[in-house]
N, C-alpha and C positions, 0 to 999 in steps of 0.2 A: 540506541546502539545494541539493543537486545538481540539475542540469538534466535533466528527463525528458520523455517524450512520453506521449500517451494519458491515460487517467483518473488514472494515478499522479501525473501532473504537477500535479494539483489540490493535492496535499499537499506540494509543493515550491515554494519562493519563485520560482524560474525554471523555465520549461518550456512546453510547448505542448499544453495540454489541448484536447479537442474544443470547437469554437466554441459548440455548443448548450449545453454545460455551463457555459461561461464566462458566457454571457448570462443563463441561468437563475439562476445563483448571484449574479451581479451585481444582478439584479432583486430578489433576496431581500434583499440589503443595502440597496438603494435604498428598498424598501418600509418597512424597519425604521427608516430615518432621516429620510425626506423631510418628514413632518409635524412632527417635532421640530425640523427645520431651519428651517422657515418660520414656525412659531407664535410664537417670540419677536419676530420682525419684525412680524407682524400685531398683536401686543399693544402693542409700542412705538409703532407707527403710530396705533393707536387712542388711546393715552394722550396722544400728542403732537398728536392731531387733525390729522394730515397730510391734504392733499387727495388725491384718488384717484390722481393722476398720481405723486405722491411716494410713496404707499404701494406702488405697482407697482415703482418704482425701488428701494425699500428691500428688498422681497422678492426682486427680481431680483438685487441686490447680494449678498444673503445666500446665495443658491444659487451664484452664480458664484464668489464668494470662497471658499466652502467647498470647491468642486471644485478650485480652484487650490491651496489649502492642502493638500488631500489628495494632489494630484500631487507636491508637493514632498516630502511624507513618503515617498511610494512610490519616487521617483526622486531620492535624495539627490545633491547636488552636491559633488564632491570628498570624499565620505565624511564630511563634517563639517556639512553643511547638509541636515538631514533624517534621519529615523530608519532608513529602509530596512526598515520593518516594515509588515505588513498592517493598517493602521488607516484609518478613515474619520473625517474632521473635519466638524463642522457647527456651527451657531450654538448657543451654550451657554445653558441655563436658569440656570446658576450666577450669571450676571451680571444676570439679569433684575430682581431687587429694586432693585439700585443704578441700573440703567438707567431703571426706572420712576420712581424718586425724582428723577432728573435731569430726566426729561420732565415729571413732574407739577409740578416747580418752575418750569416755563415756560422752562427753559434751551434746550430745543430739541435736535434731532438733531445740529446743528453742534457743540454742546458734547460730546455723546457721541463725535463724531468726534475732537475734540481729546483727550479722555480716552483713547480707544483708541490714539492715537499714543503717548501716554505709557506706557500699559500694555504695548504691544508692546516698547518699550525695556526696561521692567522685566523682562519675560519673557526677553529676550536675556541680561540680566545674571544672572538666576537660572540660565539654562542654562550660562553660563560658570562660575559658582561653585556649581553644584548640589551638589557633594560637601560643601561647607562649610555651605550653607544648609539642606540636607535635615534635619539633626538638630532644627531648630526646628519641624518639622512632622511629628511622629510620628502614627500613626493616631488617637490620642486627640484631637489638635488638628484635623486634617483632617476627622475624623468629626463633631466639634462644629460646625465651620463648615458642612459639607454638611447636617447635620441642621437647622441654623438657616435655611439657604437654603430647604429644603423647607417648613418650617413657616411661614416669612414669606410664601411664595407661596400659601398656602391662601386668604386673603381675595381674592386675584386671581381664583382659580378660581371661588369662590362668587359673586363679583360678576358674572363672565361667565356663569355658570349662570343668574343672574337676568336676564341680558340686557345687562349693561354699564351702569355708572352714568350714562353720557352719554345713555341712551335715556329721555327723559322725554315726558310728554304734550305739552309745547310743541313738541318735535321732531316729533311726529306731525302737529301742526297745520301746521307750517312746510313740511314735505315730504309732498306728497300720496301719494307712492309708498309711504310707510311706513304700517303698519297698527297697530291697537291691540295686536297681538301683540308689537310691539317695545318696549312700555313696560316699564321696569325692574320686575322682580318679578312680571310677569304670569304666569298659569298656563300660557300657551303656551310661554313661555321655559323654565319649569321642566319641562314635559312633554318638550320637545325635548331638554333637557339630560339628563333621566332616561333617555330612549330611548338616547341616545349612551352614557351611563355603563353602562347595563345590557348593551348589546352588547359593549362593551369588556371588562367583567368576565367575561361568559360565554365569550368567545373566548379571553381571556387565561388563564382557569382550566380550561376544558373543551376548547378547540381544540387542534389538533395541526398541526405543520408550518407552512405558510405562513399558515394561519388564525390561529395563535397569534402569529406574528411580526408580522402585519399587523393585530392586534386594534384598535389605535388608529385606523389608517386606515379599517378597515371600520366601526368604531363611528361615526366621523365621517361616513362615507358614509350610514349609516342615519339619523343625526341630520339630515344635510343634506336627505335626501329627505323626512323628517318636516317640516322647516322649510319646504320647498317647498309642502307641503299647507296650511300656515298662511299662505302668501303672505309669507314673511319673507325671501325672496331676491330681490335686484335685479340683473338682468343688463344693465342699461342701459350700464355702463361697459366691458363686455367688447368690444363692437364697435369702440370707439375705440382699443383697444390694438393695436399692431403685432404682426406675427408674429416679427420678429427685431430685436434692438437690442443694441448693445454697452454695457457699463457706462458710466455717466457719471462724469467726473472731478470730485470734490468737489461732488456734486449738492446737498448741504445746506449747503455752506460749512464753515468750521472756526473754532472759538474755544476758548480754554483757560481753564477755570474751575478754580482751585486745589482747591477742595473735590471737584469731580467727578474730577479727575486723581488725587487721593489715594485716593479710594474705589475707583476702577476699577484703579489701579496696585496697590493692596494685593490686590485679587482676582486679578489676574494673577499675582502672586507665589504665592498659594495654589494656583491652578489649574495653575500650571507644575509644582509639586511633586505635585499630585494626578495629573497626566498620567503620572508615574512608575508609578502603580498600573495605569493602563490599558496602558502599554507592557509592564509586567511580566506582567500577566494574558495579554496577547497572545503573548508569547514562551513562557511556561509552557504555555499551552493549545495553541498552534499548533506550537511547535518543541521543547517539552519541555526548556527551558533558561531561565536568567535572562538579561535583557537586558544587553548589554555597556555599559560606561561611555560609549563612543563613541556608541552608539545612543541612550542617554538624553540625552546632551548635545546631539547633533545634532538630535534630535527636538524638544527644548525651544527651542533657538535658532531652528529653522525655525518653530516655533509662534509665537515672538515677532515674527520678521521678517514672516511672512505676515499677521499681524494688523496690523502697522504699515502694510504695503502695502495691506491691505484697507480701512483707514480712508480712503484717498484716493479710494476708489470707493464710499463710502457703506455699507460693510459693518458688521456687528455682530461682537462677539467670538466667535471660534470655539474649539472644544476637541475633543479626541478623544471619540468617541461610545461609551459603555459598552455600548449595545445591540448594536453591531456587534462589539465585543470578545466579547460573549457568544456571538455566532454562530460566531466563530472557535473559541472554546473548545469549542463544542458539536460542530461538524462537522469541525474540524481542517483546513479548506480555507484555505491560505495563499498560493496562487498569485497573483503580482502582477497578472497579466492580469485576474483577476476584479475586483480592487479598482480597477484602472485603468479597466475598462469601467464600473463603478459611478460613478466620478468623472466619466467622459465623459458619462453620462446626467444627472448632477446639473448639469454645465455646460450641456448642451443645454437643460435646463429653465430655467436662469437666463438664457439668451440669448433666451428666448421670452417677451416681455412679456404675450402673450395668456394664457399659462399662469399668470403672476403675477396677472393681472387676475381670472382665475377664482378664485384663492385668496382674493382680497379680498372675494368674495361670501359667504364662509362666515360665517353668523351667530355672534355672540359666545356665545350659549348653547351652540352645538355645541362651540366651543372650550373652554368651561368644563367641559362634561360629559366631554370627553376629557382635558384637562390636569390635572384634579384627581387622576386616577390617576397621572399622571406625577409631580406634585409630591409625592404620598404616597410614591412609590417613591424619590424623591430623599431624603426625610426618613429612610426606613427604611435606605437605603444608608449614610447617616451613622451611624445607630444600629448597623449591623453593624460599621462601622469602630471605633466607640467600644467595643463589646463584644468586639472581637477578642481583647482580653486581659481577664482578670477585673477587674470594677470594684472598686476599693478606696475607702476614705473620701476619700482624696486625689483620685483621678480623678473621683469623683462630685462633689466640690466644684468641680473645674475645669470640668466639663461643666455642671452645674447653675447655678452662679453666672454663668458666661459667657453662657449662653442667657438667664438671667433678666435680666441687665443689657441685653443686646442687644435682645431682644424687648420687654422692659418699657419701655425708654426710647423705642423706635420707636413703640410703641402709645400712650404717654402723650403725646398731642398737647399742645404748649405747654410741656413740661418743660424745654426748653432756650431758651425765648423770651428770657431775659435775657442770653443769649450772642450774639455776632455771628452773622450769617446764615450765614457760611461754616462755623462750628462746627456749626450745625443741619444743614447740608447733608451734612457728612462723618459726623456721629455720630447725628443724629436722624432721618434719612429712611429709612435701611435698617439693619436690626439686624446685618447681616453684619460691618460694620467694628468695632463695639464688641465683638461676640462674638469676633472674631479676635484683637484686641489683648488682651482679657481672658484668653482661653484661653492665648495664648503667655506672657504675664506670669505667670499663676498657675502654669503648668507649670514655669516657670524658678524662681519664688521659693518655692513651697511645698516643704518638705522631703519627699524621697521616703521611702516606707515600706520596711522591710527586704525585703519580698517583691519590690518593684519594683527595688531595687538589685541583687538577685541576678539 
């Protein structure tokens, strides 16, 4: 980690590499994460049926807060607040099922804000006691949760591919600028989604270099152009957006719903532990060593505090981005200037409402065609964690029963109708909570087999 100059500095934490190399590598990281960072905000804005002005604010906050969270990880304060590792943070898909459940229940983004404040505090406590809590979340448990998150998001992607459930024939009649192409399930929606998905698959499997890294971005661009041909894109709101604006303080207000706080708080505990995997992969891939206890603790504490801070400006939950960790593992570039430049570019994007307004014009079928590959990757990442050790009868029971209970109850509408509404919100709207609790309890209570004890 010594300080060097020239091209060698790219492979050191501190140093002065050439400016052109810093910018090009920073753009590589930006391209890999930018769509993933704004997509959850677009989805939540659609579910909550926010007006266009608030949609822009939500996207703007997502980008701005992601940049600030990244800066704190890159430049730790006092050696205890921040990891001091080459990581990029962005809005996490892991929270999306629970965020959707909150929004669909009519609770609004203000309830998400309150839950995020609680979640940030939970993450700080996990960071402080990470050594004691970590044994509760072995790869079997985190893998089961991650797999469930991916599977639970499949209906979201398919609904978006069909055009979004809010797009009905009545909507077309009410708003003259909408066309028949926007009707849910229309062949135009499926055609655009198919073009998007096809380009993403081709580039992801056959592309090289920047084309492979930017497969989702380029696929969405192809889908967007196809949607333009069908008259599915409306530019009327872009002209109203300003070129520069600072984040708004509590733009959606704040309220605390116990059920929402419990579900989001539990996810923060899980994702705090999950972040250890990204920190570890970064240090092994970039520095050829394990992360120190101080790096892990400082990284998780900063993760919690920045999410707490983000809530006051309308942000959504952030997390370390595995795709950027993958880039580090692949090219070994760990220079802090590269990642700081990427964070600066994310920040500039967030401070420009005009850019956020452009993103709101992306048709839902384009988002569906792109995100279904992301959600499938999330599920398979969970499967890899589960199978990192040989599956036994016991571990199969833990995984299978936990997923069955979580997904089964969430999909069986009305199965918890005889319970208070708060119980339905915590356990019935998203499969992640029940899956997590079941997996932890089963892992603790079921007797270990002899091979596992060894």
